[in-house]
Every structure is written in structure tokens, then in C-alpha cells.
C-alpha positions in Angstrom: 107.1 131.1 88.6 108.7 128.9 86.2 112.3 127.9 86.6 114.1 125.9 84.1 117.5 125.5 85.0 119.1 123.9 87.7 119.1 127.2 89.9 115.8 125.9 91.3 118.3 123.6 93.7 118.6 125.0 97.5 116.9 128.4 96.4 114.1 130.6 97.9 111.3 128.5 96.2 113.2 125.4 97.7 113.0 127.0 101.7 108.8 127.8 101.2 108.3 124.7 100.0 110.2 123.2 102.8 108.3 125.4 105.2 104.9 123.7 103.7 106.0 120.3 104.1 106.9 120.5 107.4 103.4 121.7 108.0 102.1 119.0 105.9 103.6 116.4 107.6 103.4 117.9 111.2 99.3 117.0 110.4 99.7 114.2 108.1 101.6 112.2 110.9 99.3 112.2 113.8 98.3 108.5 112.8 102.0 107.5 113.9 101.6 108.6 117.4 97.5 108.7 118.4 97.4 105.3 118.6 100.2 105.1 121.3 98.3 107.6 123.7 95.0 105.5 123.3 96.5 101.9 123.2 95.9 101.5 127.4 92.3 102.2 126.9 92.1 100.0 124.0 93.6 97.8 126.3 90.8 97.8 129.0 87.9 98.4 126.8 88.3 95.1 124.7 90.2 93.3 127.7 93.3 92.8 126.1 96.7 91.2 126.8 99.6 94.1 126.4 100.8 91.8 123.7 97.4 92.0 122.1 97.4 95.8 122.5 100.6 96.2 120.7 99.7 94.1 117.5 97.3 96.8 116.5 100.0 98.9 116.8 101.8 96.1 114.5 98.9 96.1 112.3 99.1 100.2 111.9 102.9 100.1 111.2 102.2 97.3 108.8 100.1 99.3 106.9 102.4 102.5 107.3 105.2 100.4 105.8 103.1 98.9 102.9 102.0 102.6 102.2 105.5 104.4 102.1 106.0 101.8 99.0 103.0 102.6 97.3 102.9 106.2 98.1 106.5 106.4 97.2 106.0 104.8 93.6 102.7 107.3 93.2 105.1 110.3 94.2 107.6 109.6 91.6 105.1 108.9 88.7 101.8 111.2 89.6 103.8 114.3 92.1 103.2 114.9 95.7 99.4 116.5 95.2 97.4 113.8 94.4 99.2 111.4 96.7 98.6 113.5 99.7 94.7 113.9 98.7 94.4 110.2 98.7 96.4 110.0 101.6 94.4 112.6 103.8 91.0 110.7 103.1 92.6 107.4 104.2 94.0 108.5 107.4 90.6 110.7 108.3 88.6 108.1 107.3 90.6 105.4 109.4 90.9 107.5 112.7 86.6 107.7 112.4 86.0 104.3 111.7 88.6 103.1 115.0 87.3 105.4 117.0 83.4 103.8 116.7 84.9 100.0 116.0 82.4 98.2 118.0 85.3 95.0 118.3 89.3 94.6 118.0 88.8 93.3 114.4 87.6 96.3 113.5 89.7 98.5 114.9 92.8 96.5 113.3 91.4 96.8 110.1 90.7 100.6 110.3 94.1 101.1 111.9 95.7 99.4 108.8 94.0 102.1 106.7 95.5 104.7 109.0 98.7 103.7 108.5 98.3 103.8 104.7 97.3 107.0 105.2 99.9 108.4 107.6 102.4 107.1 105.1 101.9 109.7 102.3 103.3 112.2 104.8 106.2 110.7 105.4 108.2 108.9 102.9 107.1 110.7 99.7 107.7 114.2 101.5 111.0 113.4 102.0 111.7 112.1 98.4 109.8 115.1 97.1 111.7 117.7 99.1 115.0 115.9 98.4 114.5 116.9 94.4 114.9 120.7 95.1 118.0 120.5 97.1 121.5 119.6 96.8 124.1 121.6 98.9 121.7 121.6 101.6 119.9 118.1 100.8 120.7 116.7 104.5 119.3 119.7 106.8 116.2 120.0 103.7 115.5 115.8 104.4 116.0 116.0 108.1 113.5 119.1 108.6 110.8 117.0 106.5 111.5 114.0 108.5 111.3 116.2 112.0 107.4 117.0 110.9 107.0 113.1 112.0 108.3 114.0 115.8 106.8 117.4 115.5 103.4 115.4 114.9 104.4 113.3 118.5 104.8 116.3 120.0 101.9 117.9 119.3 99.1 115.1 118.7 99.7 113.2 122.2 98.7 116.7 123.9 96.1 117.2 121.9 94.6 113.9 122.2 94.9 113.9 126.0 92.6 117.2 126.3 90.1 115.9 124.1 89.9 112.6 125.8 89.4 114.3 128.9 86.4 115.9 127.2 84.8 113.5 125.6 86.3 110.5 125.7 88.9 108.4 123.7 86.4 107.0 120.6 84.7 110.9 119.8 88.4 112.5 120.8 89.9 109.6 118.0 87.6 110.3 115.7 87.8 114.0 115.8 91.4 113.5 114.7 90.2 112.3 111.8 88.1 114.5 110.7 90.7 117.2 111.6 93.3 115.4 109.0 90.6 115.5 106.2 90.0 119.3 106.6 93.8 120.5 107.1 95.6 118.7 104.5 94.2 119.4 101.1 94.5 123.0 101.2 98.1 122.9 102.2 98.8 120.1 99.6 97.8 122.1 97.1 100.7 124.7 97.6 103.1 121.8 96.8 101.9 120.6 93.2 104.5 122.3 91.4 107.5 119.8 90.3 111.1 120.6 89.9 112.5 121.4 86.4 114.1 118.7 84.5 117.7 120.0 84.5 117.6 120.2 88.5 117.0 116.4 88.7 119.6 116.0 86.4 121.9 117.9 88.1 121.3 115.8 91.0 121.8 112.7 89.3 125.2 113.5 88.7 126.5 114.2 91.9 124.4 110.6 92.9 126.3 109.0 90.0 130.0 110.4 91.7 129.0 109.0 95.2 128.0 105.7 93.9 131.1 105.0 92.2 133.4 106.0 95.2 131.4 103.2 97.2 131.8 100.1 94.9 128.0 98.4 95.4 125.5 98.3 93.2 122.1 100.0 93.8 120.3 96.7 94.9 122.8 95.7 97.7 122.9 99.0 99.1 119.1 99.0 99.3 119.3 95.8 101.1 121.8 96.7 103.7 119.9 100.2 104.4 116.6 97.7 104.6 118.3 95.3 107.2 119.7 98.5 109.1 116.6 100.2 109.0 114.7 97.1 110.8 117.7 96.8 113.1 117.7 100.5 114.6 113.6 100.7 114.6 113.6 97.4 116.8 115.7 98.9 119.3 113.8 102.4 118.6 110.3 101.0 119.5 110.6 99.9 122.8 110.9 103.2 124.5 108.5 104.6 122.2 105.6 102.7 121.8 106.0 101.0 125.4 106.6 104.8 127.3 103.2 105.3 128.1 102.4 101.8 129.3 105.7 101.6 131.0 105.2 104.8 133.2 101.7 103.3 134.1 103.6 99.9 135.3 105.4 101.9 137.3 102.3 104.0 138.4 102.8 107.4 137.1 100.0 107.1 135.1 99.1 107.7 131.1 99.3 111.7 131.4 103.0 111.7 132.6 103.6 108.7 129.8 102.4 111.0 127.2 104.6 113.6 128.4 107.7 111.4 128.3 106.6 110.6 124.6 106.3 114.3 123.9 109.5 115.3 125.1 111.1 112.5 123.3 109.6 113.3 120.4 110.8 116.7 121.0 114.2 116.0 121.6 113.9 114.0 118.3 113.0 116.8 116.3 116.2 119.1 117.9 118.4 115.7 116.9 117.0 115.5 113.3 117.7 119.2 112.4 121.2 118.9 114.0 121.4 115.7 112.2 120.9 117.4 109.3 123.6 120.2 109.6 126.0 117.3 110.6 125.2 115.1 107.4 125.6 118.1 105.0 129.3 118.0 106.1 130.1 114.5 106.9 127.2 112.3 104.4 125.0 109.9 105.2 126.5 106.8 106.1 129.0 108.6 109.2 125.9 110.1 110.6 124.0 106.7 110.9 126.6 105.4 112.9 127.4 108.5 114.7 123.4 108.6 116.2 123.2 104.7 116.1 125.8 104.3 118.5 124.3 107.4 120.2 121.2 105.6 120.4 122.7 102.0 121.8 124.2 104.1 124.4 120.8 105.9 125.3 119.0 102.7 125.9 121.5 101.3 128.2 120.5 104.5 130.4 117.0 103.2 130.7 118.2 99.8 132.7 119.5 101.8 136.1 116.8 104.5 135.9 113.2 104.2 136.8 112.5 107.3 139.0 110.1 109.8 137.5 112.8 112.6 137.2 115.3 110.2 135.8 113.0 108.8 133.5 112.0 112.0 132.2 115.8 113.2 131.7 116.3 109.7 129.9 113.6 109.9 127.5 114.7 113.4 126.4 118.5 112.0 125.9 116.8 109.2 124.4 115.1 111.6 122.2 118.5 113.2 121.3 120.0 110.2 120.2 117.8 108.9 117.9 116.0 111.4 116.0 118.9 111.8 113.1 118.7 107.9 112.1 115.5 108.0 109.9 116.4 110.9 108.0 120.0 109.4 107.5 118.8 106.5 105.8 116.5 108.9 103.6 119.7 111.0 102.6 121.8 107.8 101.8 119.2 106.8 99.1 119.6 110.3 97.6 123.3 110.7 97.9 124.2 107.4 95.8 120.8 107.1 93.9 119.2 108.8 91.0 115.9 111.2 91.2 113.9 108.8 89.0 113.5 106.0 91.7 113.9 108.3 94.9 110.0 108.0 95.7 110.2 104.4 95.4 113.7 103.7 96.6 113.3 106.0 100.1 109.7 104.5 100.5 111.0 100.6 100.6 113.8 101.9 102.9 111.6 103.8 105.1 109.5 100.4 104.9 112.2 98.7 106.7 112.1 100.8 109.5 108.4 100.8 109.9 108.8 96.9 110.2 111.3 97.2 112.4 109.1 99.7 114.9 106.0 97.2 114.5 108.4 93.9 115.5 109.7 96.0 118.5 106.6 97.4 119.5 105.3 93.4 119.6 108.6 92.1 120.6 108.5 94.0 123.4 104.7 93.4 124.4 105.6 90.1 124.3 109.0 90.3 126.4 107.0 92.2 129.0 104.2 89.4 129.2 106.7 86.9 129.4 108.6 88.6 132.3 106.7 90.6 133.7 109.3 93.4 133.1 110.5 95.8 130.4 114.4 95.2 131.1 115.0 92.6 128.8 112.9 94.1 126.5 115.4 97.1 126.7 118.5 94.9 126.0 116.6 93.3 123.4 116.7 96.4 122.0 120.5 97.2 122.3 121.2 94.0 120.6 119.3 94.9 117.7 120.7 98.3 117.5 124.4 96.3 117.2 123.5 95.4 113.8 122.4 98.6 112.5 125.8 100.0 113.5 127.5 97.1 112.6 126.5 97.4 108.8 127.1 101.5 109.1 131.0 100.5 109.7 130.9 98.0 107.2 130.0 100.7 104.2 132.5 103.2 105.9 135.2 100.6 105.7 134.2 99.8 102.4 134.1 103.5 101.2 137.8 104.1 102.7 136.7 107.6 104.6 134.0 109.0 106.6 132.8 112.1 104.4 132.0 112.3 100.9 134.7 114.7 98.8 133.1 118.0 98.6 134.5 118.6 95.1 131.6 115.8 93.7 129.1 117.8 94.9 130.0 121.1 93.7 131.2 119.8 90.4 127.7 118.7 89.7 126.0 121.6 91.3 128.0 124.1 88.8 127.5 121.3 85.8 
């Protein structure tokens, strides 16, 4: 069915597309989390230090960050179908190659490819679904972003079972084969592109919002870039090192994987609730809310290291930080035109990934120097403060916590 008017926005077609997007993202984002599960085994098999093993994660995230920019431009120009097909090949073959690589250098190269391919199921999907919603864009983009966390809930548990049966190398390769088989048929369902009239209605709403803040598109992008790095340096400490942290405490890798899954399950709930909140108060205020909550949650890791308290704190952390990443993408779409959505969302997502990469390595380095993660948690708290400060400045600049609903309603009815 072809829809030639802006009525496609927030329609039944939009919600069906969002459902498919969620499934694609939950499968395609495996590469964000599989490495975290096997990192201790890589550390053992290749005789690596904790910081050296963390560098493999850094390489993966650098590929993921660059991939968000490249695939973001692709989705602007070519649409989501060819973007996802290319991404599936890269992330699949990357897993197979990393699983059978004879040395750590080839593992690193393969993981860079995994990162590139994984990006196609993250920023581009968020940018694509943003074209199909206006009134409910916040929740739609949050649902699309939560697919990343659903991958983090599902894949560590699946991979642990496969590792127990066949070892980490074969299990890792099996992930790659699953991705290459599963993504293409689902990507075909997303081949349609929104009508020009729908994009025009969305652009009118963005122009109204941008005038209320009084900063240029490039300035806003730069601020979001810095904020994204800062918040994800903080986010990386628990997410990247929770398995290793549990091993240091004597609880074992399986417990760490369970905490990671619990953390990310909380993140899914947080992203969905954050989407509902952002449709009412806007992206910038949502960024401030969840940035402040994440900073408080990081403090909770300092006094508690018992098994039950760690499960609870990991859940609290997941509930605190899940709403952050969608808020960046939502701010881009609230204040910038549809024609640059993929590229700008990709650029800001690259910043968050760079933050994860820097934070993941930095936390490993601090651990190696101090033989403890305590200062790594404090380091994350300090970085988180920068993210909160930027959100406060943007809100002060706008002079209010929420965007007037009249602007969005006027654009939607135009």
C-alpha cells in the first residue's frame, strides 16, 4: 500500500515497521555484547592483561562508531534495505573470522569488522524509524534503540550455553552464521521509504523547535558529541567490566553474564519508559533526567560488592542509564531536518560508542594500575558530570523544560 500524504506518520504502517525494526535490532546488535562474554576466555587463551583484552573491545567499538557514520549516510541516500544487507555480511563474517583467528591481532581486525557491521542495526534503524513518527517519535525511537539492549539480554545467555557445549571459538562462529541467515529476510520487510510529504511535515516541526533554542545545527551536534562521549565513558565501566569484576570478586563469569543481562533488561524498561517521558518533556530534559540518575547509580557500586546487592545495583544501573542514548537521537530529530537524520544520528551515536570504547579501555587500565575497580567507578562519575552539565546548559538556553506542544500539533496538521 502506498501512502502519498503525511498521514503515514504515527500510522498502523509505522507501528508494524517498528515491530520489525525491533526484531532486526535484537538480532543484528549481537556484536555489541558477544565480545564482553568471551573477553575473559580471550584474555586466558592469548595471555593478555586486562587492559590488553579491553583494547579488543576498543577496536570493536571504534568500528561500531565509524560504522554508524558510514551506514547513517547510506540510509539517508539508499534506504535501510541495502544498508542492512551489507551490515549482515560484515557482522557475520567478522564473528566467524574472530572465532578461528590464530592470534590476537587477527582477532582485533575481525572485531573491527564486527563493529562496522553491527552499526547497521543501530543508528540507521533509529534514523529510519524516526521518519515514520511525529507525535510518538520519542517512544518509537526508544523502542528501536531498546533492541540493542534486548540483544544484550538474549545473546550473553545464548552464547554461554553454546560455549559450554562447543567452546568459545565455535560458539562465536555460530553467532556469525546465525546473523547472516536471520537478518536479510527481515530487512526485506523494511524496504519501503516514507513519502516526501511525511518528511516535509516532520521538517516543519523541527524548524519550529530549533528556533526556540537559538544554536546552529553544527553547534548542537558538537555539544551532543561531547555529551555522548562523557555519558558513555561512565556507562562503560559496569557494562564492559561487570563479568571481569564478578570474576575478581570470586563469583565467576556465569554470574557476571547474568548481571549483564539483568542490567540490560532494566535498560530495555528504562528506554521504553524514557520514550514515553520524552514525548512529554522533550529530548533535552530526558537527557538531563537519565544522566542524573546514571550518576547516582554509579555511586551505588562503591559501597556494595556482595552477590545479592550487586544484582540489585546492576538492575538499578540498567533502569538508570537505558534512556540516555535514545534521547540523543531524539534531540537530533527534534531540531534537525530529515535529510540529514541518518548522518547526524550516526555522528552522535559514534560519539557514544567512542565514549564506550574509551571508558572500557580506561577502566581496564585503572584496574591494572590499582588492582581495583573503585577508582574506575569514580572516574565514570566525574565524566558523567560533564554530560549533565551540557544538558543543564541546553535547558537554560531554551528557557523551559518542554517544547510547546502547539509547534508539533501545527506541523502535524499542516
